[in-house]
N, C-alpha and C positions, 0 to 999 in steps of 0.2 A: 504494500500500500504506500502511496506517495506520502511523504512526510509533510504535514501541514505546518505553516509558520505562524499563522494568526491565531488559530484555535485548534485544539486537539480533535482528531477524528478517531472514534473507537467503534468497534463492532463486536457484539456479544459472541459472534461465531469465531472470533480470532482466539488463537491458543493463549495469547498473553493478556486477554481482556481483563481477567480478575486482578492480575498484578498491576496493570496500568490504572484501572479504576481505583484500586486501593491507594496507589501512590498519589493519584490526582486529588482524591478527596481527603487524604490525611491532613489533619491539622492539630497541632499541639501548641497552644499559646502558653508555653512554659517560660517563666522569667529566668534569665541567667543570673549568675551569682552577683554580677554588678548591679543589676536592677534590684534584686532582693536586698542587697546591702544598703543601697541608696534609700529604698522605701522604708526599711526598718529604722534607719537613722532619722529620716524625716518624721516618721510617726512618733518616735521617742522625743524628738526635739519639740514637736507641736504639743505633746502632752506636758512637757516641762515648761515651755516658754509661751504657749498660747498664741495670742494675736501677733506678738512680735515675730515669732517664727513663721507664722503663716504669711505675714506681709513680706518678710525677707525672701522667702522662697518664691513667692509670687512675683516680686520685683525682679528676681534673678531669672526665673524661667519664662515669664510672660512679658518681660520688659515693661512693667508698669512702674509707677512712681508713687506708690502708697506711702504716706508718712503718718497716717493716723487710722485707727480701726474704722472710723466713719467712712473712709475712702472706699472701703470694700463692701459697703452696704447700699442696696437699692430697696427702698420701701414702697408702699402702695402708690404714693404720688408719682414716683418715677415710672412705675409699671403702667399706671393709667395714662400718663403723658405719652409713653411709647405707643400705646394702643391708639391714642388720638392722632399720632403722627402718621399712622398707616393710611393708605388710600381707602376710600369707602369700599371698593370691591374686595380688597384684601382683608379688611375688617370683617366683611360679610362672609368671605370664604372661611376665615378662621372660626367664626361663630358657628358655621355649618359643621365644621369638624368637631368642635366642642360639644355641640348638641347631639350629634350622632354617636359620638363615643360615650357620652353620658347615657343616652337611651339604651345602647347595647349593654353596658355594664350594670345598669339597674336590674337587668334580668339575672345577674349573678348573685344578688343579695341572698343571704341565708338568714332564716329566722331562728330564734331560740325555740327549743322544744323540750318536752318532758313527758314522762308517763309513769304510772304506778304499776309495779308488777304484781303478780298474784299474791305475794307474801306481804304486800303493803309498803315496800320500799319505793320511794320516788327517785327516779333517775332522769337525768336530762343533760342538756348542753346549752351553754350561753355563748353567744357570738358577740365579740366586742372588737372595736378597732384599736390599733396601736395608737399611742398618744401623739407621736410626732414623727413625720417622715421627711427624709432628706433626698431630694432629687439631684442627680448629677447630669448636667447637660453640657456636652463638649462645646468648645468654641471653635474658631478657625474658619475655613473657607466655606463650610456647609452649615449654616445656622439651623440646627435641628429643632425648629419650633414644634414640629409634629411630635417629637419625643416628649416635649413638655406636656402637650395635651394628653398623650396616652398615659403618662404616669400620674400627673396631677389630678386629672379628672377622675381617674379610677380610684385614687386614694380618697378623694372627696366623696365619691359615691359610697365607698366603704365606711364612711363616717369619721375619717381621720380629722381631728380638730385643728391640727396645725401642720402646714406643709411649707417647707423651706427649700431653697434651691441653690446649688453651687454651679456657677457658670463662668468659666474663665473668659477674660477679655484681653487676649494678647495684643500688645501695643496700644491698649486702650480702646480697641475696636468693640463697639457695642452694637448688637443687632436688634433693631426695634421689633422685628417680627418675633424673636425669642421672648423679649420682655412683654410684648403684647399677648403672646400665648400664655405667659405666666399670669398676667392680669385676668384674662378671660377664663382661665382654668382654675383660678382660686388660690394661687400661690401667695403666701403671706409676705415673704421676704426673699430677695435674691442676694447672694454673696458672690461678688465678682472674683472668685478664686477657683483654681482648678488643681489638677494633679493630685499626687499623694497627700499633699498638705491639706487639700480640701476634704479628702476622705477622712484623714485623721481628725480634723476639726469637727466634722459631722459626727464622728464616732465618739469622741471623748469630750467635745465641747471646749470652747475658749471663753474669754471674757465677753466676746461679741457674738460668736457663732454658737447656737445652742446644740447640745448633744441630742441626737435623734435616736429613735428605736429601730429604724430600718433605712437602709440606703439602697436606692434603685437607680438604674441608668447606666449607659455604656461609657467607655473611656479607653484611653490608650493602655499600653502595657503597665505603666506605672500606676494608673488608676485601678486596673484589674488586680495587680499584685497587692495594692493597699487594701482593696476590698477583701481579698483572701485573708490578710493578716488581722483585720478588725472584725472578721466574722466571729461571732460568739459574744463580743462586746455589743454588737448590733446585729440585726438580721440583714441579709443582702438578697437581691433578687436572683442573680446568676452571674457567672463569669462568661460574658458573651464573647464569641469568636467573630470572625468576619461575616458579613451578610452573604446570604446564599439565595439563589433561585433555581428551581428545577422545573422546566416546562416539558410536559408530555403532550405531543401533538400527533393527530392522525394524518397530517399532511394536507389538511383542508383550510387551514388558517392562512391569512395573508402573511407571506414570509417577512415583509417589512414590520408587521406588528410584532411578530415573534422576536425578530432581531432587536427591536427597541425594548421589548420586555427584558431581554437578556442584558441590554445596556443598563437598564434601570437599576440593576444591582452591581454590575461591573463598575459603574462610575463612582460607587461609594468609596472603594478602597482597592489598592493594587492586590490585596489578598482576598478580596471578595470572589465568590464563585458563581458562575452562570453556566448551566448545563441544559441542553435540549436533548430529549429522547424521542425518537420516532421510528416506526418500521419502514418509512418511505425514504429511500436513499435519494431520490430526485429532490424531494422536499428539503432534506438536509443540505443538499448542494445549493438549493435556492436561498436558504437562510444564510448559508455561508457567504454567498454572493452579496446578499443584502447587508450583512455585517461589514464586508469590505467596502461597500459603496456608502453606507450611512455613517460608519465610524468617524470619518474626518469631519462630519458635521457637528459632532458633540463638543460642547464647551470643555468638558473634562475628558477629552479624547485620550490624553496620555495615561491617565489613571485607568480608564476602561480598557485600553489596549493592553496594558501590562496584566490586568486581571484576566482578560480572555486568553492571552498568550501563556500565562503561567498556570492558570487553574480552570479555564473554560473548556467545554467539551461539547461536541455533537456526537451522540451515540445512536447507532442503528441497532434496533432490536428485531426479533423475529415477528413479534406481534405485540398488541397492547397488554395482553396478559403478562408477558415477560417484562414489559415496561413497569407494571405495578410491582412486580417482584423487586426490580431495581429501586423503585421509589422507597420501599420498605428497608432496603439495604442502606440507602444513602440517608434516609430520615431527614429530609430537607427542612430548612426553616420556612421557606415559601414554596408551595407547589401549585403550579398552574396546570389544570386539566383542560387543555385547549383542544377539546374533542367534542364530537356529537354525543349528546345524551351522557354528560359526565356523571350523572347520578348513578349509572349502572356500575361505576367503578369504586364508589365510596366504600362499600363493604370490604373491598380488597386492600384498602389502605389502612395500615395500622400506625404508621409513624410519619407525622408531618406536623409542623408548627401551625400552619394555616393552609387551607385548600381554597383555591380560586377557581370557581366552576365555570366552564364554558369559554368560548372565544372572546367574549366581550368583557370579561372580568379580569382586567389587568391587575397585577400585584400592586401597582402604584396607587390604585384606588384604595387598597387596604392600608397603605402607608399613611393616608391622609384623612379620608372621609367615609369609608365604608362603615366603620363603627367598631368592629373587633380590634383588640389590641395588637399593635405592630411590634411590641416587645416580645420576641419569640425565641424558642430554644434553637441554638446553632450547633454546628459541628457534630451532628448525629445525636445530640442530646434530646431530640424529640422522641427518642426511644423510651425515655423515662421522665420527661418533664413537659410542662404546659406553658401556654402563653401567660404573660402577666395578667392578673385579674384581681377583682375585688377581694378574693380569698387570700391574696398575698399581703393584704393590708389589714387582715383580721386575724384574731386568735380565738381559739375555742377553750372554754373552761367546762369541765365536767361537774355535774351536780349529783350528789348522793345524799339522800335523807332517809335514815332508817327509823322506824318506830321501835319501841321497846321489844315488841314481838318479833319483828323482822331482824333486828340486830341479834337477838337470841338465836334465831334459826340460822342465820348466816354464820354466826360464830361457831356453830357446831361443825361447819366445814372448813372455815378459815383456820381454826385452831390446829387441826391435824396437818393441814398443808404447811403452816408456819413451822410446826415442830419437825416436819419432814425436811424442811430447809435449815433446821437447827437454829431458827430465830425465835427463841423462847419468849422474848419480850413481846414480839408480835403476837404469839399464840396467847399469852396471858392477857394482853390487852383485849383481844377478841373474846376470850373465854370469861372474863370478868362480867361481861354483859349477858351471859347465858342465864336464862331463868330456869331454875330447877323445876 
């Protein structure tokens, strides 16, 4: 087979297919010793020196000139002003996103429940939100206002009473769209700091930045490493890898549409992954031609090109049944079923972060306005994890209420079990309540 230079071409019938696919999809975002050491030092320093350390690291890494803690705080007035500076159409589009994300996540709410068993013991569960959530929203060339909406609105639907946000502003660059998203989504305060120092501040608190109960949101390797280290002090959502899209197509969708869908993830990051699976060899060729033709038109062409060259693939399969087997093997973050009657394949898919059904449902709609959360499991973790949801901002507390009679009855079983474990205080505690 002729070697491709822009994007990998694979065929499940090739003898080396399994090895090539494994190599292509492998991702291990492991920090090296240098990153680990730097992050540990920053965390320890922030814990010791608080605001001063946060400002020093932010001035060094983001080229800011903070001289007082107030310099790194944006309150409600600043967020509202940013929202007012947006054009009317952009304000409206942002509001559509907020409203639709809120509507979807309201369906995830869980109620308290309880019942009384036959012996008279009342059992139940109470659902309550965490007290304070910290959002991390990266700065840089792609202001991810959509990530603000997905995280903040979901936290608010869960009932979280306080939501704060860390958002770095390298070289003092402030994105009105990000701040407007914070305003419309119900963020209380924004701290213009990033990196490991922001994660440490959110986890342990400083004089200005409050300690939170859970940190959510993506970031670079320093942010991801810091989230690993502070887990346990606070909860975290996940350690996210590069963004991914997997498109399964029967060969009947416009090749230009599919090429642009692949670009929509490739433009995120040179390490992002875009894969197309189809049984139609001619269609794969048409998409490849569309990629070559359309790629130069992208504003982020260099990023998308590297992503496609390093990690992108066009894979020919025998049929769509085999395609679904590959889907489960890859367990993609985003899965587009660009086929006729996509519903017939749903039962065959066990592992995917989000499924976009049919030719008209582009993954980009899910990123912004469809409603379901776009914070999704990456790097094959859809095998065991779920999209960010209301349940990530809530905790459950078990309720047990025994009567004198039911405590006596249960103690007759608890006592022997505790003695079997050689925990005699447990046994005696239960047995003291046994009625003769």
